[in-house]
C-alpha positions in Angstrom: -11.4 -34.6 63.3 -9.4 -32.6 60.6 -9.6 -35.6 58.1 -13.4 -35.1 57.8 -13.3 -31.6 56.8 -12.5 -32.1 53.1 -15.6 -34.3 52.8 -18.3 -31.6 53.4 -16.3 -29.2 51.3 -16.1 -31.7 48.4 -19.7 -32.5 48.8 -20.9 -28.9 48.8 -18.7 -28.2 45.6 -20.2 -31.4 43.9 -23.8 -30.3 44.8 -23.0 -26.8 43.6 -21.7 -28.3 40.2 -24.6 -30.6 39.9 -27.0 -27.6 40.5 -25.3 -25.6 37.7 -25.3 -28.5 35.2 -28.9 -29.3 35.9 -30.0 -25.7 35.1 -28.2 -25.9 31.7 -29.0 -23.0 29.4 -31.7 -24.0 26.9 -32.3 -22.5 23.7 -35.8 -22.4 21.8 -35.8 -22.1 18.2 -38.5 -22.6 15.5 -40.4 -25.8 15.3 -38.5 -28.0 12.9 -41.7 -28.8 10.9 -42.2 -25.1 10.4 -38.6 -24.1 9.9 -37.1 -20.9 8.7 -38.4 -19.2 5.6 -36.5 -16.4 4.0 -37.9 -13.0 4.7 -40.4 -14.3 7.4 -39.9 -13.2 11.0 -39.2 -16.0 13.7 -38.5 -16.0 17.3 -35.6 -17.3 19.3 -36.0 -17.7 23.1 -34.0 -19.1 25.9 -34.2 -20.3 29.5 -31.9 -21.1 32.6 -29.4 -18.7 31.1 -27.7 -15.9 32.8 -27.6 -12.8 30.9 -26.2 -10.8 29.3 -25.7 -13.4 26.8 -24.6 -13.5 23.0 -26.9 -15.1 20.4 -25.2 -15.8 17.3 -26.6 -16.9 13.9 -24.0 -19.3 12.0 -24.1 -20.5 8.5 -22.6 -23.8 7.7 -19.9 -23.9 5.2 -18.0 -26.7 3.7 -14.6 -25.5 5.3 -15.5 -23.1 8.0 -18.8 -22.0 9.3 -19.6 -18.3 9.1 -21.1 -15.9 11.5 -24.1 -14.3 9.7 -25.1 -12.0 12.8 -25.1 -11.8 16.5 -26.8 -9.9 19.1 -26.0 -9.2 22.9 -29.3 -10.2 24.6 -30.8 -9.7 28.0 -34.5 -10.7 27.6 -36.2 -13.4 25.5 -37.8 -13.6 22.9 -35.7 -11.9 20.1 -37.3 -11.7 16.7 -35.1 -12.5 13.7 -35.6 -12.4 9.9 -33.1 -13.8 7.4 -33.3 -11.5 4.5 -31.4 -11.8 1.2 -32.1 -14.3 -1.3 -28.6 -15.5 -1.4 -29.3 -17.1 1.9 -32.1 -19.3 0.6 -31.1 -23.0 0.8 -28.3 -22.2 3.2 -28.0 -24.3 6.4 -28.0 -22.1 9.5 -28.0 -22.8 13.3 -28.0 -20.7 16.4 -25.5 -20.6 19.4 -26.2 -18.9 22.7 -23.5 -18.2 25.1 -24.4 -17.0 28.5 -22.6 -14.9 30.9 -21.0 -17.9 32.5 -20.0 -19.2 29.1 -22.5 -22.0 29.1 -23.5 -22.8 25.5 -26.7 -23.9 24.0 -26.8 -24.8 20.2 -30.0 -25.3 18.0 -30.7 -27.9 15.5 -29.6 -27.0 11.9 -32.3 -25.4 9.4 -32.1 -25.2 5.7 -33.6 -21.7 4.9 -36.6 -22.1 2.7 -37.4 -20.0 -0.3 -40.1 -17.5 0.3 -42.9 -18.1 -2.4 -43.9 -14.5 -2.2 -40.5 -13.3 -3.7 -39.6 -16.1 -5.9 -38.2 -19.7 -5.3 -35.4 -20.0 -7.8 -32.2 -21.7 -6.6 -30.0 -18.8 -5.6 -27.1 -19.6 -7.9 -29.4 -19.1 -10.8 -29.9 -15.5 -10.0 -28.1 -12.6 -11.2 -27.6 -9.1 -9.5 -30.4 -7.8 -12.0 -33.0 -10.4 -11.2 -36.2 -8.5 -10.5 -38.9 -10.1 -8.4 -42.5 -9.2 -9.2 -45.3 -9.6 -6.4 -48.5 -10.9 -7.5 -50.6 -7.9 -8.7 -47.7 -5.8 -9.5 -46.7 -4.8 -12.9 -43.3 -4.8 -14.6 -42.7 -1.1 -15.1 
């Protein structure tokens, strides 16, 4: 009889592991066809995650990816805006790590230029570049 005891325990552990894996943390980011535009707010949401969690925005780099920003989150959604013309054409992605350290990673996005504030390639911009909105005058 003692030899049968490990079987129910092992089966219970296996079912618990399956239940945790099947409820994997899911991350919802902007639709790839819409993407992310510099200066335009978008929303990041999640499901099946145990909070508190950490939501991190990464910028892809040739040597090491760089953390651009992060939040401790408890309720979805989180509104996000990537400001700063220097981030235009950057490749970015999101990583959410929940309370149990389950990780969900988004697809990668290339931050699109905002036509309202200019669309020059960032390396061509200098610190003194002035953007004029339609209807404004250079003063």
